[in-house]
C-alpha positions in Angstrom: 22.1 -110.6 22.1 20.2 -108.3 24.6 19.2 -105.3 22.8 17.3 -103.4 25.7 18.6 -100.0 26.8 17.2 -97.2 29.1 16.5 -94.8 26.1 14.7 -94.9 22.8 11.6 -96.5 21.4 10.3 -100.0 21.3 11.0 -101.9 18.1 9.5 -105.2 18.9 10.1 -108.4 21.0 13.3 -110.4 21.1 12.1 -113.8 19.9 14.9 -115.5 21.6 13.9 -114.7 25.2 10.9 -112.4 25.0 12.8 -109.5 26.2 12.0 -106.1 24.7 14.0 -104.4 21.9 14.3 -100.9 23.1 16.6 -98.6 21.2 17.7 -95.1 20.5 19.1 -94.9 17.0 20.7 -91.6 17.9 22.9 -93.3 20.5 25.0 -95.1 17.7 27.8 -94.0 15.8 25.1 -93.0 13.0 21.5 -92.9 13.0 20.9 -94.5 9.6 18.9 -97.6 9.0 18.2 -100.0 6.2 15.1 -102.2 5.9 15.1 -105.0 3.5 11.8 -107.5 3.0 9.7 -109.0 0.4 6.4 -107.3 -0.6 3.8 -107.9 2.2 6.4 -108.8 5.0 5.5 -105.8 7.1 8.3 -103.6 6.4 6.1 -100.2 5.9 4.2 -101.5 9.1 7.4 -101.6 11.1 8.5 -98.1 9.8 5.3 -96.5 10.3 5.2 -97.9 14.0 8.9 -96.6 14.4 7.7 -93.1 13.1 4.7 -93.1 15.4 7.0 -93.8 18.4 9.6 -91.4 17.3 7.2 -88.6 17.1 6.4 -89.1 20.8 10.0 -88.3 21.7 9.8 -85.1 20.0 11.8 -85.9 16.9 10.8 -84.6 13.3 10.2 -87.2 10.7 10.0 -86.4 6.8 9.0 -89.4 4.6 9.0 -90.1 0.8 6.1 -92.0 0.0 5.8 -93.7 -3.4 2.5 -95.4 -2.8 0.2 -93.2 -0.5 0.7 -95.6 2.3 1.5 -93.0 4.9 -1.6 -90.7 4.4 -3.8 -92.4 7.0 -0.9 -92.0 9.6 -0.3 -88.4 8.5 -4.0 -87.6 9.0 -4.1 -89.0 12.4 -1.2 -87.0 14.0 -1.9 -83.9 12.0 1.0 -84.1 9.8 1.7 -82.2 6.6 1.0 -84.2 3.4 2.4 -82.9 0.0 1.6 -84.5 -3.2 4.1 -83.8 -5.8 2.7 -84.5 -9.5 2.6 -82.6 -12.8 -0.6 -81.0 -12.0 -0.2 -80.1 -8.2 0.3 -76.8 -6.7 3.2 -78.0 -4.5 6.7 -77.4 -6.2 10.2 -78.2 -5.3 13.0 -76.1 -7.2 16.1 -78.2 -7.6 18.1 -75.0 -7.7 17.4 -74.0 -4.1 20.4 -73.4 -1.9 20.8 -73.9 1.9 20.9 -71.1 4.4 24.2 -71.6 5.8 24.7 -71.9 9.7 27.4 -69.9 11.0 30.7 -70.0 9.1 30.7 -73.7 8.5 30.7 -73.4 4.6 31.8 -70.6 2.3 29.6 -69.3 -0.2 31.7 -70.6 -2.9 31.5 -74.0 -1.6 27.8 -73.9 -1.3 27.4 -72.7 -5.0 29.9 -75.4 -6.2 27.9 -78.0 -4.2 24.6 -76.8 -5.8 26.1 -76.9 -9.2 27.1 -80.6 -8.8 23.9 -81.6 -7.5 21.8 -80.0 -10.2 24.2 -81.4 -12.9 23.5 -84.9 -11.3 19.9 -84.3 -11.9 20.1 -83.0 -15.2 22.2 -86.0 -16.4 19.3 -88.2 -15.3 16.9 -86.0 -17.0 18.7 -85.5 -20.2 19.7 -89.2 -20.6 23.6 -88.7 -19.8 25.9 -85.9 -20.9 28.9 -86.2 -23.3 32.1 -84.6 -22.0 31.6 -81.4 -24.1 27.9 -81.2 -22.8 29.1 -81.6 -19.2 31.5 -78.7 -19.5 28.9 -76.5 -21.2 26.2 -77.5 -18.2 29.1 -76.6 -15.7 29.5 -73.1 -17.0 25.7 -72.5 -17.8 24.7 -73.5 -14.2 27.4 -70.8 -12.8 26.1 -68.3 -15.0 22.4 -69.1 -14.1 23.1 -68.5 -10.4 25.2 -65.4 -11.3 22.2 -64.2 -13.2 20.3 -64.1 -9.9 23.2 -62.3 -8.2 24.4 -65.7 -6.2 28.1 -65.1 -6.5 30.9 -65.6 -3.8 29.9 -62.3 -1.9 26.2 -63.1 -1.9 24.1 -63.2 1.3 22.2 -66.5 0.8 19.7 -65.6 3.4 18.3 -63.0 1.0 18.7 -64.3 -2.5 16.2 -65.9 -4.8 17.2 -69.2 -6.5 16.9 -69.5 -10.2 14.6 -72.1 -11.9 15.0 -74.3 -15.0 13.8 -71.6 -17.4 16.8 -69.5 -16.4 19.1 -72.4 -17.2 17.4 -72.8 -20.5 17.8 -69.0 -21.3 21.6 -69.1 -20.5 22.0 -72.2 -22.7 20.4 -70.6 -25.5 23.2 -68.0 -25.7 26.0 -70.6 -25.4 27.8 -72.2 -28.4 27.4 -75.8 -28.9 24.4 -76.3 -26.6 21.7 -76.7 -29.2 20.8 -80.4 -28.4 20.7 -79.6 -24.7 18.4 -76.7 -25.3 16.1 -79.0 -27.3 16.0 -81.7 -24.5 15.6 -79.3 -21.7 12.4 -77.8 -23.5 10.4 -80.7 -22.2 11.0 -79.6 -18.7 10.5 -75.9 -19.2 7.4 -75.6 -21.5 6.6 -79.1 -22.6 4.8 -82.1 -21.0 6.8 -82.1 -17.8 7.1 -78.2 -17.6 5.0 -78.1 -14.4 7.4 -80.1 -12.3 10.8 -78.3 -12.0 10.2 -74.9 -13.4 8.8 -72.9 -10.4 10.1 -71.5 -7.0 9.6 -73.8 -4.0 6.2 -73.3 -2.3 6.0 -76.1 0.2 6.1 -75.6 3.9 7.8 -78.4 6.0 7.4 -76.5 9.5 5.6 -79.6 11.0 6.7 -82.5 12.9 5.8 -85.1 10.5 5.9 -84.1 6.8 5.2 -86.6 4.0 5.9 -86.2 0.2 3.8 -88.2 -2.1 5.1 -89.1 -5.5 2.4 -91.8 -6.3 0.8 -89.7 -8.9 4.0 -89.2 -11.0 4.8 -91.4 -14.1 7.4 -94.0 -13.5 10.2 -92.1 -15.4 9.7 -88.9 -13.4 9.8 -90.5 -10.0 13.5 -90.8 -9.6 13.9 -87.1 -10.8 11.3 -85.8 -8.3 12.6 -87.8 -5.4 16.2 -86.6 -6.1 15.0 -83.0 -6.3 13.0 -83.7 -2.8 15.8 -85.1 -1.0 18.0 -82.2 -2.1 15.3 -79.6 -0.7 15.2 -81.7 2.5 19.0 -81.7 2.8 19.2 -77.9 2.3 16.5 -77.5 5.2 18.7 -80.1 7.4 21.8 -78.0 6.7 20.1 -74.7 7.5 18.8 -75.8 11.0 20.5 -78.5 13.1 18.0 -80.5 15.1 17.2 -84.3 15.5 15.3 -85.6 12.4 14.5 -88.8 10.5 14.1 -89.0 6.7 12.4 -92.2 5.5 12.9 -93.1 1.8 10.4 -95.6 0.9 11.2 -98.0 -2.2 14.7 -96.6 -2.3 15.6 -98.9 -5.2 14.1 -96.2 -7.5 17.3 -94.1 -6.8 19.6 -97.1 -7.4 18.6 -97.3 -10.9 20.7 -94.3 -12.0 24.5 -93.7 -10.9 24.0 -90.0 -10.0 20.9 -90.4 -7.9 22.6 -93.6 -6.1 25.9 -91.5 -5.5 23.7 -88.6 -4.2 22.1 -90.8 -1.6 25.2 -92.3 -0.6 26.9 -88.8 0.0 23.6 -87.9 2.2 23.9 -91.1 4.2 27.6 -90.5 4.9 27.4 -86.8 5.8 24.0 -86.6 7.8 25.4 -87.6 11.1 26.9 -84.0 11.6 23.3 -82.5 11.2 21.6 -84.9 13.5 19.8 -86.6 10.7 19.2 -90.4 10.5 18.4 -91.9 6.9 16.1 -94.8 6.7 16.2 -96.6 3.4 13.5 -99.2 2.7 13.4 -101.5 -0.4 11.7 -104.7 -1.3 14.1 -104.9 -4.6 17.1 -106.2 -2.8 19.0 -107.4 -5.7 18.8 -104.0 -7.4 19.8 -102.2 -4.3 22.8 -104.3 -3.2 24.2 -105.0 -6.7 24.8 -101.2 -7.0 28.2 -100.3 -5.2 26.4 -97.2 -3.7 23.7 -99.6 -2.1 26.3 -101.8 -0.4 28.1 -98.6 1.0 24.7 -97.2 2.2 24.3 -100.7 4.2 27.7 -100.2 5.6 27.2 -96.7 6.6 23.8 -97.6 8.4 24.3 -98.7 12.1 20.6 -100.1 12.4 19.5 -102.8 9.9 16.0 -104.7 9.9 15.9 -107.7 7.7 12.4 -109.2 7.4 11.1 -112.3 5.2 13.2 -112.5 2.1 12.6 -114.3 -1.3 14.8 -117.4 -2.1 16.0 -115.3 -5.2 17.6 -112.8 -2.9 18.5 -114.5 0.3 21.9 -115.7 -0.6 23.0 -112.0 -1.5 21.5 -110.9 1.8 23.4 -113.8 3.7 26.9 -112.7 1.9 26.2 -108.9 2.6 25.2 -109.3 6.2 27.3 -112.2 7.0 24.5 -114.4 8.4 24.8 -118.0 9.6 22.7 -120.7 7.7 20.2 -120.8 10.5 19.8 -117.0 10.4 19.1 -117.4 6.5 16.5 -119.9 7.1 14.9 -117.9 9.6 14.6 -115.2 7.1 13.1 -117.5 4.5 10.6 -118.8 7.1 9.7 -115.4 8.8 6.1 -114.6 9.3 4.7 -111.3 8.7 6.5 -108.5 11.2 9.3 -111.0 11.9 13.0 -110.8 11.1 16.4 -109.9 12.3 17.3 -106.7 14.0 20.9 -105.2 13.9 22.0 -102.5 16.2 25.7 -102.0 15.7 27.5 -105.3 16.2 24.6 -106.9 18.1 21.7 -108.6 16.5 18.6 -110.6 17.6 15.4 -112.2 16.1 12.6 -109.7 16.3 8.8 -109.7 16.2 7.3 -106.3 15.6 4.4 -105.6 17.9 1.8 -102.8 18.0 -1.1 -101.7 20.3 -4.5 -102.0 19.0 -4.6 -98.2 18.5 -1.3 -98.1 16.8 -2.5 -101.0 14.5 -5.4 -99.1 13.5 -3.0 -96.0 12.4 -0.3 -97.9 10.6 -2.0 -101.0 9.0 -1.6 -101.5 5.3 -4.0 -104.4 5.2 -6.4 -103.3 2.6 -9.5 -105.0 4.1 -8.7 -103.2 7.5 -8.4 -100.0 5.8 -11.7 -100.5 4.0 -13.4 -101.2 7.3 -11.8 -98.0 8.9 -13.0 -95.8 5.9 -16.5 -97.4 6.3 -16.5 -96.6 10.3 -15.3 -93.2 9.6 -18.2 -92.5 7.1 -20.7 -93.9 9.4 -19.3 -91.7 12.3 -19.5 -88.6 10.1 -23.1 -89.4 9.1 -24.1 -89.8 12.9 -22.4 -86.4 13.7 -24.5 -84.6 11.1 
């Protein structure tokens, strides 16, 4: 298919006829995108190129970076790079609320939504909840917000959100919550106390903002990503403008039903707020075997499939309804090659970059070492 339009950015070259694949993702029924590829196939490279070109169109981009792959790009364009770890100064409070735009949602609905979201996070934190514990947490969360004067007649523009310690204090005064209080201690005063028990202090007023979760332990990553995405979602709902949210290694969130459901809800609702969500994963089987993973694909109008492993290619073929020749194309693709879907059209693509772009978005360790070396030499010469 021809995938050239008058607007948008260059995604690559159409391998069938050497035409350019130019596309504006915001011109489709939704601006969501999924990227599937094996490790080293060039998926992060392709997404970083898209980010760089999207920034030139004046669109804001927010990235969740699990492997510190976007730092070089951020430095080059003057982005904000926020490291989230147990010892970092940057904090994201899962109890935050959006500042409502106009009369779109009642305060009651916003509080109810926040309770459901925080409860989802607590379910992952505490390793699941019994029916009785679920009811206790539900009551405790409403009381925790009320303790900070966040009730149906509150002005959300002026209130201060509670923190995890406030919830722990409310739970201590409730019958039947002993086990919950004990489990929660780890996140208020124990090992993980530094992560969720403080007001949000990050500033994302920049065109490119990157949240790094590389320095977090594996068990904390899904929790931190969940809290960060909730914070971003609150910001998105507070001010409507064109934005792209990139979730790299999204399979981390597919491991838990609550976080998978949360991402699906975000992907489904974000179109109203001019947000496009890009989910990137190399663990295709984990992602697509989740009912929410398949639903995310269905709700993403743009899809980029790059080199696939023989273990996952059959599942990819079934989900994307590929012909056998397309399946073999994915098995034999070189770095930066694959199939690009835009709505109902798709074409074989080769991702191409200029020399300068390549220097900014490369993930090749050798190239990165050479760039670092050249930087140091340049700095010494300047002295």
